[in-house]
C-alpha positions as CSV (number, residue, x, y, z in Angstrom):
1,X,112.1,5.6,-17.9
2,X,114.3,2.4,-18.1
3,X,116.0,3.5,-21.3
4,X,118.5,6.4,-21.6
5,X,119.4,7.9,-25.0
6,X,123.1,7.6,-25.9
7,X,123.2,8.7,-29.5
8,X,120.8,9.5,-32.3
9,X,117.7,11.6,-32.8
10,X,114.9,10.5,-30.5
11,X,112.5,12.3,-28.1
12,X,110.0,11.2,-25.5
13,X,106.5,11.8,-26.6
14,X,103.2,11.8,-24.8
15,X,99.6,12.2,-26.0
16,X,98.9,15.6,-27.6
17,X,98.1,18.4,-25.2
18,X,95.3,20.6,-26.6
19,X,94.1,23.9,-25.2
20,X,97.2,26.1,-25.6
21,X,97.0,26.9,-29.3
22,X,95.7,30.4,-28.6
23,X,99.1,31.0,-26.9
24,X,100.9,29.8,-30.0
25,X,101.8,26.4,-28.6
26,X,101.0,23.4,-30.9
27,X,99.3,20.3,-29.5
28,X,102.4,18.2,-30.0
29,X,102.1,14.5,-29.3
30,X,103.2,11.6,-31.5
31,X,103.3,11.9,-35.3
32,X,102.3,8.3,-35.9
33,X,99.5,7.8,-33.4
34,X,98.9,4.1,-34.4
35,X,102.4,2.9,-33.5
36,X,102.4,5.2,-30.4
37,X,99.3,3.6,-29.0
38,X,100.7,0.1,-29.4
39,X,104.0,1.2,-27.7
40,X,102.0,2.5,-24.8
41,X,100.7,-1.0,-24.0
42,X,104.1,-1.4,-22.3
43,X,104.6,2.0,-20.7
44,X,103.4,5.6,-21.0
45,X,107.0,6.6,-21.6
46,X,107.5,6.3,-25.3
47,X,110.4,7.4,-27.5
48,X,109.8,8.6,-31.0
49,X,112.9,7.8,-33.1
50,X,113.7,9.9,-36.1
51,X,115.8,8.9,-39.2
52,X,119.4,7.8,-38.5
53,X,121.2,5.4,-36.2
54,X,120.0,5.6,-32.6
55,X,121.3,3.8,-29.5
56,X,119.7,3.5,-26.0
57,X,121.1,1.9,-22.9
58,X,118.9,-0.1,-20.5
59,X,119.0,1.2,-16.9
60,X,117.2,-1.8,-15.5
61,X,116.1,-5.3,-16.4
62,X,112.9,-5.4,-18.4
63,X,111.3,-5.6,-21.8
64,X,111.7,-3.4,-24.8
65,X,109.3,-2.9,-27.7
66,X,110.4,-1.5,-31.0
67,X,107.5,-0.6,-33.3
68,X,108.0,0.1,-37.0
69,X,105.6,0.6,-39.9
70,X,104.9,-2.6,-41.9
71,X,105.1,-2.7,-45.7
72,X,103.8,-6.1,-46.5
73,X,107.3,-7.1,-47.5
74,X,110.3,-8.3,-45.6
75,X,111.6,-5.5,-43.3
76,X,113.6,-5.2,-40.1
77,X,110.3,-5.5,-38.4
78,X,108.8,-4.8,-34.9
79,X,110.1,-6.7,-31.9
80,X,109.4,-7.3,-28.2
81,X,112.4,-8.6,-26.3
82,X,114.1,-8.9,-22.9
83,X,117.0,-6.7,-21.8
84,X,119.3,-6.5,-18.8
85,X,120.6,-3.3,-17.1
86,X,123.6,-2.1,-19.2
87,X,122.4,-3.6,-22.5
88,X,122.5,-1.4,-25.5
89,X,119.5,-1.2,-27.8
90,X,120.3,0.1,-31.3
91,X,118.0,0.7,-34.3
92,X,118.3,2.3,-37.7
93,X,115.5,4.4,-39.1
94,X,114.9,6.2,-42.3
95,X,116.4,6.9,-45.7
96,X,119.6,5.4,-46.8
97,X,119.0,2.4,-44.5
98,X,117.1,-0.8,-45.2
99,X,114.1,0.1,-43.2
100,X,110.5,1.2,-43.9
101,X,109.2,4.6,-42.8
102,X,110.6,7.8,-41.2
103,X,109.8,7.0,-37.6
104,X,109.9,4.2,-35.1
105,X,108.6,4.0,-31.5
106,X,110.4,2.4,-28.5
107,X,109.1,1.7,-25.0
108,X,110.3,-0.1,-21.9
109,X,108.7,-2.0,-19.1
110,X,110.3,-3.5,-16.0
111,X,110.0,-7.2,-15.2
112,X,111.1,-10.4,-16.8
113,X,110.4,-11.4,-20.4
114,X,110.8,-15.0,-21.6
115,X,111.8,-14.6,-25.2
116,X,112.3,-12.4,-28.2
117,X,109.0,-12.0,-30.0
118,X,108.3,-10.7,-33.5
119,X,105.3,-8.3,-33.5
120,X,103.3,-8.6,-36.7
121,X,101.6,-5.2,-37.0
122,X,98.7,-4.4,-39.3
123,X,99.9,-3.1,-42.7
124,X,98.9,0.5,-43.3
125,X,96.8,1.3,-46.3
126,X,98.4,2.1,-49.6
127,X,97.6,4.4,-52.5
128,X,96.9,8.2,-52.4
129,X,96.4,10.0,-49.1
130,X,92.8,10.8,-48.5
131,X,91.8,14.4,-47.9
132,X,88.8,16.6,-47.4
133,X,88.5,19.9,-49.3
134,X,87.6,23.2,-47.7
135,X,86.0,24.3,-51.0
136,X,87.0,23.2,-54.4
137,X,89.8,20.5,-54.4
138,X,93.1,21.4,-56.1
139,X,95.3,19.0,-58.1
140,X,97.6,17.1,-55.8
141,X,99.2,14.3,-57.9
142,X,102.8,12.9,-57.9
143,X,104.4,15.3,-55.4
144,X,107.8,14.4,-54.1
145,X,108.6,14.6,-50.4
146,X,111.4,17.0,-49.8
147,X,114.4,16.6,-47.3
148,X,113.3,19.7,-45.3
149,X,110.4,17.7,-43.9
150,X,110.2,17.3,-40.1
151,X,107.6,17.2,-37.2
152,X,106.6,20.8,-38.2
153,X,105.4,19.6,-41.6
154,X,106.0,17.3,-44.6
155,X,107.1,19.5,-47.5
156,X,106.1,18.5,-51.0
157,X,107.6,19.6,-54.3
158,X,106.1,22.2,-56.6
159,X,103.7,21.1,-59.3
160,X,101.7,23.4,-61.5
161,X,101.3,27.1,-61.1
162,X,102.5,29.0,-58.0
163,X,99.9,30.1,-55.5
164,X,98.8,33.7,-56.0
165,X,100.0,36.3,-53.5
166,X,96.6,37.4,-52.4
167,X,97.6,39.0,-49.1
168,X,95.2,36.9,-47.1
169,X,95.4,37.3,-43.3
170,X,96.8,34.6,-41.1
171,X,94.3,32.1,-39.8
172,X,94.4,29.2,-37.3
173,X,96.0,26.0,-38.6
174,X,96.0,22.4,-37.4
175,X,97.8,19.0,-37.7
176,X,97.1,17.5,-41.1
177,X,96.2,20.8,-42.9
178,X,97.5,21.2,-46.4
179,X,99.1,24.6,-47.3
180,X,100.0,25.7,-50.7
181,X,103.3,27.6,-50.8
182,X,104.1,30.6,-53.1
183,X,106.5,28.5,-55.2
184,X,103.7,26.0,-56.1
185,X,104.8,23.5,-53.5
186,X,102.8,22.2,-50.5
187,X,103.1,21.5,-46.8
188,X,101.2,18.9,-44.8
189,X,101.4,20.4,-41.2
190,X,102.7,18.0,-38.5
191,X,102.1,17.9,-34.8
192,X,104.6,20.6,-34.1
193,X,103.4,22.8,-36.9
194,X,102.5,26.5,-36.6
195,X,99.3,27.5,-34.9
196,X,98.5,30.2,-37.5
197,X,99.4,30.7,-41.2
198,X,98.5,32.8,-44.2
199,X,99.2,30.3,-47.1
200,X,96.2,29.2,-49.1
201,X,94.8,25.9,-47.8
202,X,92.8,23.6,-50.1
203,X,91.9,21.1,-47.3
204,X,93.3,18.6,-44.8
205,X,94.5,15.0,-44.7
206,X,91.9,12.9,-43.0
207,X,92.8,11.7,-39.5
208,X,92.9,8.1,-40.5
209,X,95.8,8.8,-42.8
210,X,98.0,11.0,-40.6
211,X,100.0,8.0,-39.5
212,X,101.0,7.4,-43.1
213,X,102.1,11.1,-43.4
214,X,104.3,10.5,-40.4
215,X,106.2,7.8,-42.2
216,X,106.9,9.6,-45.5
217,X,110.6,9.8,-46.4
218,X,112.3,12.3,-48.8
219,X,111.9,11.1,-52.3
220,X,108.5,9.3,-51.7
221,X,105.8,10.2,-54.2
222,X,102.6,11.5,-52.8
223,X,99.2,11.9,-54.4
224,X,95.9,13.1,-52.7
225,X,92.5,11.7,-53.3
226,X,89.6,14.0,-52.2
227,X,86.8,12.4,-50.1
228,X,83.8,13.6,-48.3
229,X,83.6,14.3,-44.6
230,X,81.3,11.3,-44.1
231,X,83.9,9.0,-45.7
232,X,86.6,10.5,-43.5
233,X,84.6,9.7,-40.4
234,X,83.9,6.1,-41.6
235,X,87.6,5.6,-42.3
236,X,88.6,6.9,-38.9
237,X,86.2,4.5,-37.2
238,X,87.6,1.6,-39.2
239,X,91.1,2.6,-38.2
240,X,90.1,2.7,-34.5
241,X,88.4,-0.6,-34.7
242,X,91.5,-2.2,-36.2
243,X,93.7,-0.7,-33.5
244,X,91.3,-1.9,-30.7
245,X,91.3,-5.4,-32.1
246,X,95.1,-5.5,-32.4
247,X,95.6,-4.1,-28.8
248,X,93.3,-6.7,-27.3
249,X,95.2,-9.5,-29.1
250,X,98.5,-8.1,-28.0
251,X,97.6,-7.8,-24.4
252,X,96.4,-11.5,-24.4
253,X,99.7,-12.5,-26.1
254,X,101.8,-10.6,-23.5
255,X,99.9,-12.1,-20.6
256,X,100.6,-15.6,-21.9
257,X,104.4,-15.2,-21.8
């Protein structure tokens, strides 16, 4: 793979693998698909780095890309830079550290690189997360992200009345689905979330905003804006168009080095 993990919380991720949910196996895959697709420009072997201090060692000469979410303000930023075998690559991600977002993506490619290059990534949208309701939308304003959040789901604080214990049977669930917990809290299911669940579910976060969910940190404030399915499709297409344009420009830039 070119990079070996020395310390920290990171895992190699590949595109989601559907078709096994009926066996109780989630699709998996990257949490932030936007950054993951950019990292794959270098190599299919991509590391997803969770909060904390992480260090890799380069096992060969090559190039490394570190992809982070942008905020529109000065951050540690995304980089593309050369390494030699034996070099250590360290990065800090997450709360308590001067960085933006809960996840970064790292990839490696063999061959020479001429220089250290800053990668100016598109800035994600701001404001409420957009969601589509199954039936009537519920209130989802000013929820706080809880520390128990992980790839299984982003947990949100309680607000308003607890969900009624209606004894409903378990039903299939999916990445991005919102579940209302008995204490009045909520969970936005992640890529490693359960395949079935019995909590009431008012709707799901639209696909175009799942990358923003991936970058939520404990203490972040979350609100939900309910949109139509038509709007959700339009926003997803706009997100894909933005990604396609950026990847074309990035490939041209890398070829010119």
